[in-house]
PAKE-922112 format. One record per residue (C-alpha): residue number from 1; x, y, z. Coordinates in Angstrom, 1 decimal, padded with zeros to 4 digits. Example, Ala and Ser with C-alpha at 12.3 -4.5 7.8 and 13.67 -1.06 7.14 Angstrom:
<vexdrens>
+-----+--------+--------+--------+
: num :   east :  north :     up :
+-----+--------+--------+--------+
:   1 :  012.3 : -004.5 :  007.8 :
:   2 :  013.7 : -001.1 :  007.1 :
+-----+--------+--------+--------+
</vexdrens>
This chain:
<vexdrens>
+-----+--------+--------+--------+
: num :   east :  north :     up :
+-----+--------+--------+--------+
:   1 : -150.1 :  121.9 : -115.5 :
:   2 : -151.8 :  118.9 : -117.0 :
:   3 : -155.1 :  117.7 : -116.3 :
:   4 : -156.4 :  113.9 : -115.6 :
:   5 : -160.1 :  112.4 : -115.7 :
:   6 : -159.4 :  110.8 : -112.4 :
:   7 : -162.9 :  108.1 : -113.1 :
:   8 : -161.4 :  107.0 : -116.2 :
:   9 : -157.9 :  106.2 : -114.5 :
:  10 : -159.4 :  104.7 : -111.4 :
:  11 : -161.4 :  102.5 : -113.4 :
:  12 : -158.1 :  101.7 : -115.7 :
:  13 : -157.0 :  100.9 : -112.1 :
:  14 : -158.4 :  098.6 : -110.9 :
:  15 : -158.8 :  097.2 : -114.4 :
:  16 : -155.3 :  096.7 : -114.6 :
:  17 : -155.1 :  095.2 : -111.0 :
:  18 : -157.7 :  092.4 : -111.9 :
:  19 : -155.4 :  091.3 : -114.7 :
:  20 : -152.5 :  091.6 : -112.5 :
:  21 : -151.2 :  090.4 : -109.2 :
:  22 : -154.6 :  090.9 : -107.7 :
:  23 : -156.2 :  088.3 : -110.1 :
:  24 : -153.8 :  085.7 : -111.1 :
:  25 : -152.1 :  087.5 : -114.3 :
:  26 : -149.4 :  086.5 : -116.3 :
:  27 : -146.3 :  087.5 : -114.3 :
:  28 : -143.7 :  088.7 : -115.9 :
:  29 : -140.1 :  088.2 : -115.0 :
:  30 : -137.8 :  090.8 : -115.2 :
:  31 : -134.3 :  089.2 : -116.9 :
:  32 : -131.2 :  089.9 : -115.4 :
:  33 : -132.8 :  090.9 : -111.9 :
:  34 : -133.3 :  088.5 : -109.1 :
:  35 : -136.2 :  088.5 : -107.6 :
:  36 : -138.3 :  091.3 : -109.4 :
:  37 : -141.8 :  090.8 : -111.0 :
:  38 : -143.7 :  092.8 : -113.5 :
:  39 : -147.5 :  093.2 : -114.6 :
:  40 : -148.6 :  095.0 : -117.0 :
:  41 : -152.2 :  096.1 : -119.1 :
:  42 : -152.5 :  098.1 : -121.6 :
:  43 : -155.8 :  099.9 : -122.7 :
:  44 : -155.5 :  102.3 : -126.0 :
:  45 : -153.5 :  104.7 : -124.7 :
:  46 : -153.7 :  103.8 : -121.2 :
:  47 : -151.3 :  101.7 : -119.9 :
:  48 : -150.5 :  099.8 : -116.5 :
:  49 : -147.4 :  098.6 : -115.0 :
:  50 : -147.2 :  097.2 : -111.2 :
:  51 : -143.4 :  096.0 : -110.4 :
:  52 : -142.5 :  094.7 : -107.2 :
:  53 : -139.7 :  093.1 : -105.7 :
:  54 : -139.3 :  090.2 : -102.7 :
:  55 : -135.6 :  089.8 : -100.9 :
:  56 : -137.1 :  086.8 : -098.5 :
:  57 : -139.4 :  088.4 : -096.0 :
:  58 : -139.9 :  091.7 : -097.2 :
:  59 : -140.4 :  094.0 : -100.4 :
:  60 : -141.5 :  096.7 : -102.3 :
:  61 : -143.0 :  098.2 : -104.9 :
:  62 : -144.8 :  100.8 : -107.4 :
:  63 : -147.7 :  100.9 : -109.9 :
:  64 : -147.8 :  103.6 : -112.3 :
:  65 : -150.3 :  104.1 : -114.7 :
:  66 : -149.2 :  106.0 : -118.2 :
:  67 : -151.0 :  108.3 : -120.6 :
:  68 : -149.5 :  107.7 : -123.8 :
:  69 : -146.5 :  106.6 : -122.3 :
:  70 : -146.2 :  109.4 : -120.2 :
:  71 : -146.9 :  108.4 : -115.8 :
:  72 : -149.9 :  110.4 : -114.4 :
:  73 : -150.9 :  108.7 : -111.5 :
:  74 : -148.3 :  106.1 : -109.1 :
:  75 : -149.0 :  103.9 : -105.9 :
:  76 : -145.8 :  102.6 : -103.9 :
:  77 : -145.9 :  099.8 : -101.5 :
:  78 : -143.8 :  098.5 : -098.7 :
:  79 : -143.5 :  095.8 : -096.0 :
:  80 : -143.1 :  092.5 : -094.7 :
:  81 : -144.5 :  088.8 : -094.6 :
:  82 : -143.3 :  086.5 : -092.0 :
:  83 : -141.6 :  083.2 : -093.9 :
:  84 : -142.9 :  084.3 : -097.3 :
:  85 : -146.1 :  082.3 : -096.7 :
:  86 : -147.6 :  081.6 : -099.7 :
:  87 : -151.1 :  080.9 : -097.8 :
:  88 : -150.9 :  084.2 : -096.6 :
:  89 : -150.1 :  086.2 : -099.3 :
:  90 : -153.1 :  083.8 : -101.1 :
:  91 : -155.2 :  086.0 : -098.6 :
:  92 : -154.1 :  089.0 : -099.5 :
:  93 : -155.4 :  088.2 : -103.4 :
:  94 : -158.6 :  087.5 : -101.9 :
:  95 : -158.5 :  090.3 : -100.2 :
:  96 : -157.6 :  092.7 : -103.0 :
:  97 : -160.2 :  091.1 : -105.5 :
:  98 : -163.0 :  091.8 : -102.5 :
:  99 : -162.3 :  095.1 : -102.7 :
: 100 : -160.7 :  095.5 : -106.6 :
: 101 : -163.7 :  093.3 : -108.4 :
: 102 : -166.4 :  096.1 : -107.0 :
: 103 : -164.9 :  099.3 : -107.6 :
: 104 : -164.2 :  100.0 : -104.0 :
: 105 : -161.2 :  102.2 : -103.6 :
: 106 : -159.7 :  102.0 : -100.5 :
: 107 : -156.0 :  103.6 : -101.2 :
: 108 : -156.0 :  101.2 : -104.1 :
: 109 : -155.8 :  097.9 : -101.1 :
: 110 : -158.2 :  095.5 : -100.1 :
: 111 : -161.1 :  096.0 : -098.2 :
: 112 : -161.4 :  098.2 : -094.5 :
: 113 : -161.8 :  094.7 : -092.8 :
: 114 : -161.8 :  091.0 : -094.8 :
: 115 : -161.9 :  087.5 : -093.0 :
: 116 : -161.7 :  083.7 : -093.1 :
: 117 : -162.9 :  082.7 : -090.4 :
: 118 : -163.0 :  085.4 : -087.7 :
: 119 : -163.0 :  083.0 : -084.8 :
: 120 : -159.6 :  081.2 : -086.1 :
: 121 : -158.5 :  082.3 : -089.4 :
: 122 : -156.5 :  085.0 : -090.8 :
: 123 : -158.0 :  088.0 : -090.8 :
: 124 : -157.1 :  091.5 : -093.0 :
: 125 : -157.2 :  095.0 : -091.6 :
: 126 : -156.6 :  098.3 : -093.4 :
: 127 : -156.3 :  101.5 : -092.5 :
: 128 : -155.8 :  104.8 : -095.0 :
: 129 : -154.5 :  107.2 : -092.7 :
: 130 : -155.7 :  111.1 : -092.5 :
: 131 : -154.7 :  114.5 : -093.0 :
: 132 : -153.2 :  116.0 : -095.0 :
: 133 : -154.0 :  113.1 : -097.9 :
: 134 : -158.1 :  112.9 : -099.2 :
: 135 : -157.8 :  109.7 : -099.0 :
: 136 : -158.6 :  109.4 : -102.8 :
: 137 : -157.8 :  108.0 : -105.7 :
: 138 : -155.7 :  111.4 : -106.2 :
: 139 : -153.8 :  111.5 : -102.8 :
: 140 : -153.5 :  108.6 : -100.7 :
: 141 : -151.6 :  106.8 : -097.8 :
: 142 : -152.1 :  104.0 : -095.1 :
: 143 : -151.5 :  100.5 : -093.8 :
: 144 : -152.6 :  097.0 : -094.2 :
: 145 : -151.8 :  093.9 : -091.7 :
: 146 : -152.7 :  089.8 : -091.5 :
: 147 : -152.6 :  088.3 : -088.4 :
: 148 : -153.9 :  084.8 : -087.8 :
: 149 : -156.9 :  084.4 : -085.1 :
: 150 : -157.0 :  084.4 : -081.8 :
: 151 : -154.2 :  086.1 : -081.8 :
: 152 : -154.2 :  088.9 : -083.4 :
: 153 : -150.9 :  091.2 : -081.3 :
: 154 : -148.7 :  088.9 : -084.0 :
: 155 : -148.8 :  090.1 : -087.3 :
: 156 : -148.1 :  088.0 : -090.0 :
: 157 : -148.2 :  090.6 : -093.0 :
: 158 : -148.0 :  093.9 : -093.6 :
: 159 : -147.8 :  096.5 : -096.0 :
: 160 : -147.0 :  100.6 : -095.6 :
: 161 : -148.7 :  102.1 : -098.8 :
: 162 : -148.8 :  106.1 : -100.6 :
: 163 : -149.9 :  107.4 : -104.1 :
: 164 : -151.1 :  110.1 : -106.1 :
: 165 : -151.8 :  111.4 : -109.4 :
: 166 : -149.2 :  112.8 : -111.2 :
: 167 : -151.3 :  116.4 : -112.1 :
: 168 : -154.8 :  118.2 : -111.7 :
: 169 : -158.1 :  116.3 : -111.8 :
: 170 : -160.3 :  117.2 : -114.5 :
+-----+--------+--------+--------+
</vexdrens>
């Protein structure tokens, strides 16, 4: 069974994310496939690919890390954004940057909580779920949501996510 250096892969995940969607990197329009976007990053034998689709308010995607063209780690996510709101999506990028620039692992998503203005602005929450997943880079799942204060009962965005190492840690 193959083994992988988890710390190295996790560090590369953040590097790829900061050069991809979260960091406002170069978005590749996938030819011949409507509403599909891709971000890629490579360093040596490591290759990061984040690809997602949008169909109106709904979206889904996956992030895969390859070593020498062999897939070794992946995350999948899917969800909804009310009216595909650009302000909400810009806020989502802020939340991802808040965690990823610090190398803070929360299921590959944003911090536990993040807010523009806790009284009147957008608020983000991330709930990594518990067993059987260990909530490490090796195996994880969870749910994130955004709402606009003061009504925290009405989401304007949500995603579910999951991922795992495709092998054993070194």
